[in-house]
C-alpha positions, 0 to 999 in steps of 0.5 A, a space after each residue: 500500500 505504498 502508492 495509494 490513489 489520489 483524490 481520496 479523503 478519508 472519514 477523518 482526513 480533515 487535517 489539510 494535506 500540507 500539515 502533519 497527519 495524526 496517524 494514531 487517530 487513523 489507526 484507532 479508527 482502523 482498529 474500531 473498523 476491524 472490530 465492527 466488521 468482526 462483530 457484524 460477521 459474528 452476529 450474522 454468521 455464527 450458528 444459534 449454538 454459539 451466537 452468544 459470543 457475539 452478544 458478549 463482544 457487543 456488551 463488553 467491547 462496544 466502546 470500540 464500535 459506534 462510541 469510538 467513531 462518534 468521539 473521533 468524528 467530533 475530534 475531526 471537527 476540531 481539526 477542521 475548524 482550527 486548521 482553517 480558522 482565519 484562513 477562510 471566511 466563517 461562512 465557508 467554514 460553516 458550509 463545509 461542515 454542513 455539507 459534510 454532515 448532510 452528506 453523511 446523514 443522507 448515507 445514514 438515511 439510505 442505511 435506515 431503509 434496509 431496516 425498513 425505517 425512514 428515520 432512526 438514530 444509526 451511527 451514520 445518522 448521528 455522526 452526520 448531525 454530530 458534525 453540525 452539533 459539534 461545530 456550534 458547540 465549539 463556539 462556546 468556551 471550554 468550561 461552559 461547553 463541558 457544563 452544558 454537555 454534563 447537563 445534557 448527559 445527566 438529564 438525558 435518561 429522565 427526558 428520554 424515559 418520560 417521552 417514551 412512556 408518554 408518547 401515546 398520550 398526545 401527538 406532541 409527546 409522540 413527535 418529541 419521542 420520535 425525534 430524540 429516540 426514533 423507532 430504532 433507538 440505537 445511537 439516540 440523540 440523548 445522551 449522545 448529544 453530550 459527547 459533541 460538547 465534551 469530547 472535542 475538548 480532548 480534540 483541542 488538547 491533541 491539536 495544541 499538543 501537535 502545534 507544540 510538537 515537543 516530546 514532553 508535550 506528547 508525553 503530557 498528552 498521553 498522561 492526560 488521556 490515560 488519567 482522564 480515561 481511567 477516572 471517567 471509566 470509574 465514574 461511569 461504573 460507580 454511577 451505573 451499578 444498578 442492574 436492569 433486565 429484560 422485564 423492566 418497563 423501559 427495557 421490555 421488548 416484545 411484539 407489543 412494546 418495543 424497548 427504549 434500550 434495545 441492546 438489552 436484547 443482548 442479555 437474551 442472546 447471551 442466556 441462550 447458552 447453558 453454562 453462564 446465564 445472568 439475570 441482568 446487565 449493569 447500566 454502564 453496559 447498556 447502550 443509551 444510558 448516561 453511565 454507559 456514555 461515560 464508561 465508553 468515553 473513558 475506555 476510548 480515551 484510554 485506547 487513544 492514549 495507548 495507540 498515541 503512545 505507540 505510534 506518535 511517541 514510540 514511532 512504531 511502524 509495521 505492516 499491521 499498523 499500516 493496515 489499520 491506518 488504511 482501514 481507518 481512512 477507508 472506514 466509511 466505504 468498508 462499513 457499508 460494503 461489508 453488508 453485501 457479503 453477510 447473506 452468504 453465510 447466515 447462521 452457517 458457522 461453528 466457531 472454528 469455521 467462523 475463525 477460518 473464514 472471517 479473517 480472510 474475509 476482512 483481508 479480502 475487503 481491505 484488498 478490494 477497497 485498496 484496488 478500488 482506490 488504486 485503480 479506480 482513479 482515486 476511488 471514484 464513487 467511494 464514500 471517502 471520495 464523495 465526502 472529500 468532494 463535499 469538503 474541498 472548495 470547488 476551486 481546490 476539488 482536484 487537489 491530490 490527497 494521498 492516503 499514505 501520507 
C-alpha cells in the first residue's frame, strides 16, 4: 500500500494535506473498523449454538464500535475548524461542515431503509448531525461547553424515559419521542448529544499538543488521556451499578412494546447458552444510558492514549499498523460494503469455521477497497471520495490527497 490513489479523503482526513497527519487517530479508527466488521460477521454468521459470543463482544467491547467513531468524528471537527480558522471566511467554514454532515446523514438515511425505517438514530445518522452539533458547540468556551454537555448527559435518561412512556398520550409527546429516540433507538440523540460538547475538548488538547510538537508535550498528552480515561471509566461504573433486565418497563421488548434500550436484547442472546446465564446487565453496559456514555468515553480515551503512545511517541511502524491506518481512512466505504457479503453465510458457522473464514474475509475487503482506490482513479464513487468532494472548495476539488501520507 505504498502508492495509494489520489483524490481520496478519508472519514477523518480533515487535517489539510500540507500539515502533519495524526496517524494514531487513523489507526484507532482502523482498529474500531476491524472490530465492527468482526462483530457484524459474528452476529450474522455464527450458528444459534454459539451466537452468544457475539452478544458478549457487543456488551463488553462496544466502546470500540459506534462510541469510538462518534468521539473521533467530533475530534475531526476540531481539526477542521482550527486548521482553517482565519484562513477562510466563517461562512465557508460553516458550509463545509454542513455539507459534510448532510452528506453523511443522507448515507445514514439510505442505511435506515434496509431496516425498513425512514428515520432512526444509526451511527451514520448521528455522526452526520454530530458534525453540525459539534461545530456550534465549539463556539462556546471550554468550561461552559463541558457544563452544558454534563447537563445534557445527566438529564438525558429522565427526558428520554418520560417521552417514551408518554408518547401515546398526545401527538406532541409522540413527535418529541420520535425525534430524540426514533423507532430504532440505537445511537439516540440523548445522551449522545453530550459527547459533541465534551469530547472535542480532548480534540483541542491533541491539536495544541501537535502545534507544540515537543516530546514532553506528547508525553503530557498521553498522561492526560490515560488519567482522564481511567477516572471517567470509574465514574461511569460507580454511577451505573444498578442492574436492569429484560422485564423492566423501559427495557421490555416484545411484539407489543418495543424497548427504549434495545441492546438489552443482548442479555437474551447471551442466556441462550447453558453454562453462564445472568439475570441482568449493569447500566454502564447498556447502550443509551448516561453511565454507559461515560464508561465508553473513558475506555476510548484510554485506547487513544495507548495507540498515541505507540505510534506518535514510540514511532512504531509495521505492516499491521499500516493496515489499520488504511482501514481507518477507508472506514466509511468498508462499513457499508461489508453488508453485501453477510447473506452468504447466515447462521452457517461453528466457531472454528467462523475463525477460518472471517479473517480472510476482512483481508479480502481491505484488498478490494485498496484496488478500488488504486485503480479506480482515486476511488471514484467511494464514500471517502464523495465526502472529500463535499469538503474541498470547488476551486481546490482536484487537489491530490494521498492516503499514505
